[in-house]
C-alpha beads as a LAMMPS data file, in Angstrom:
LAMMPS data file: protein, C-alpha beads

101 atoms
100 bonds

1 atom types
1 bond types

-500.0 500.0 xlo xhi
-500.0 500.0 ylo yhi
-500.0 500.0 zlo zhi

Masses

1 110.0

Atoms # bond

1 1 1 238.448 -115.752 335.375
2 1 1 241.172 -118.058 336.560
3 1 1 243.285 -115.119 337.665
4 1 1 240.302 -113.627 339.475
5 1 1 239.602 -116.924 341.210
6 1 1 243.237 -117.231 342.223
7 1 1 243.165 -113.667 343.545
8 1 1 239.961 -114.350 345.448
9 1 1 241.401 -117.550 346.916
10 1 1 244.572 -115.721 347.881
11 1 1 242.578 -112.975 349.581
12 1 1 240.438 -115.549 351.361
13 1 1 243.533 -117.458 352.468
14 1 1 245.065 -114.181 353.673
15 1 1 241.905 -113.346 355.598
16 1 1 241.953 -116.796 357.198
17 1 1 245.575 -116.330 358.214
18 1 1 244.827 -112.867 359.580
19 1 1 241.884 -114.234 361.599
20 1 1 244.024 -117.053 363.044
21 1 1 246.818 -114.592 363.806
22 1 1 244.313 -112.288 365.523
23 1 1 242.951 -115.200 367.585
24 1 1 246.492 -116.252 368.521
25 1 1 247.301 -112.686 369.585
26 1 1 244.112 -112.549 371.694
27 1 1 245.066 -115.847 373.389
28 1 1 248.594 -114.595 374.022
29 1 1 247.224 -111.368 375.438
30 1 1 244.954 -113.306 377.820
31 1 1 247.868 -115.518 378.864
32 1 1 250.030 -112.471 379.540
33 1 1 247.211 -110.866 381.564
34 1 1 246.832 -114.023 383.683
35 1 1 250.608 -114.291 384.171
36 1 1 250.732 -110.629 385.217
37 1 1 247.958 -111.170 387.780
38 1 1 249.776 -114.232 389.106
39 1 1 253.012 -112.260 389.418
40 1 1 251.181 -109.527 391.338
41 1 1 249.694 -112.124 393.689
42 1 1 253.140 -113.632 394.248
43 1 1 254.576 -110.216 395.083
44 1 1 251.728 -109.554 397.520
45 1 1 252.229 -112.963 399.130
46 1 1 255.973 -112.385 399.460
47 1 1 255.297 -109.044 401.143
48 1 1 252.859 -110.648 403.581
49 1 1 255.384 -113.385 404.308
50 1 1 258.069 -110.764 404.918
51 1 1 255.791 -108.903 407.340
52 1 1 255.026 -112.180 409.114
53 1 1 258.725 -112.993 409.413
54 1 1 259.386 -109.532 410.862
55 1 1 256.641 -110.108 413.431
56 1 1 258.082 -113.500 414.360
57 1 1 261.535 -111.963 414.676
58 1 1 260.175 -109.224 416.956
59 1 1 258.362 -111.816 419.068
60 1 1 261.562 -113.839 419.411
61 1 1 263.456 -110.723 420.545
62 1 1 260.744 -110.060 423.146
63 1 1 260.883 -113.677 424.350
64 1 1 264.661 -113.408 424.652
65 1 1 264.341 -110.166 426.623
66 1 1 261.734 -111.730 428.930
67 1 1 263.974 -114.756 429.463
68 1 1 266.885 -112.510 430.400
69 1 1 264.684 -110.569 432.813
70 1 1 263.435 -113.815 434.352
71 1 1 267.030 -115.009 434.777
72 1 1 267.942 -111.734 436.490
73 1 1 264.974 -112.091 438.858
74 1 1 265.980 -115.702 439.583
75 1 1 269.511 -114.564 440.471
76 1 1 268.109 -111.843 442.718
77 1 1 265.831 -114.384 444.411
78 1 1 268.749 -116.730 444.977
79 1 1 270.825 -113.912 446.456
80 1 1 267.931 -112.878 448.701
81 1 1 267.456 -116.489 449.820
82 1 1 271.133 -116.808 450.638
83 1 1 271.000 -113.557 452.617
84 1 1 267.938 -114.781 454.506
85 1 1 269.722 -118.046 455.298
86 1 1 272.698 -116.105 456.676
87 1 1 270.369 -113.946 458.761
88 1 1 268.524 -117.038 459.972
89 1 1 271.822 -118.633 461.018
90 1 1 272.837 -115.443 462.798
91 1 1 269.483 -115.282 464.551
92 1 1 269.771 -118.917 465.514
93 1 1 273.250 -118.245 466.911
94 1 1 271.979 -115.239 468.865
95 1 1 269.021 -117.066 470.297
96 1 1 271.158 -120.062 471.103
97 1 1 273.639 -117.842 472.954
98 1 1 270.928 -116.254 475.065
99 1 1 269.607 -119.632 476.140
100 1 1 273.009 -120.678 477.344
101 1 1 273.281 -117.689 479.585

Bonds

1 1 1 2
2 1 2 3
3 1 3 4
4 1 4 5
5 1 5 6
6 1 6 7
7 1 7 8
8 1 8 9
9 1 9 10
10 1 10 11
11 1 11 12
12 1 12 13
13 1 13 14
14 1 14 15
15 1 15 16
16 1 16 17
17 1 17 18
18 1 18 19
19 1 19 20
20 1 20 21
21 1 21 22
22 1 22 23
23 1 23 24
24 1 24 25
25 1 25 26
26 1 26 27
27 1 27 28
28 1 28 29
29 1 29 30
30 1 30 31
31 1 31 32
32 1 32 33
33 1 33 34
34 1 34 35
35 1 35 36
36 1 36 37
37 1 37 38
38 1 38 39
39 1 39 40
40 1 40 41
41 1 41 42
42 1 42 43
43 1 43 44
44 1 44 45
45 1 45 46
46 1 46 47
47 1 47 48
48 1 48 49
49 1 49 50
50 1 50 51
51 1 51 52
52 1 52 53
53 1 53 54
54 1 54 55
55 1 55 56
56 1 56 57
57 1 57 58
58 1 58 59
59 1 59 60
60 1 60 61
61 1 61 62
62 1 62 63
63 1 63 64
64 1 64 65
65 1 65 66
66 1 66 67
67 1 67 68
68 1 68 69
69 1 69 70
70 1 70 71
71 1 71 72
72 1 72 73
73 1 73 74
74 1 74 75
75 1 75 76
76 1 76 77
77 1 77 78
78 1 78 79
79 1 79 80
80 1 80 81
81 1 81 82
82 1 82 83
83 1 83 84
84 1 84 85
85 1 85 86
86 1 86 87
87 1 87 88
88 1 88 89
89 1 89 90
90 1 90 91
91 1 91 92
92 1 92 93
93 1 93 94
94 1 94 95
95 1 95 96
96 1 96 97
97 1 97 98
98 1 98 99
99 1 99 100
100 1 100 101
């Protein structure tokens, strides 16, 4: 009977170890599942951030282009103003000459 009891205890101890090992494996599996979901969320967030950065970069290029166009228009306006001033001076000279006559 002693051998049978020892065998039974050994089997029971083995079953207990197997149950704890199974529970540990289940916990590890759940942890791995959660870590995998977190990694997927990180990848999705990184993609969204990359898209956002591309949009910001495009917007900055458009702002730069608009600024350059505005500068070109400002130069054209200055040139036109200078030409108008020259014409105004010429007109003033012409009208001043006629009055003297």
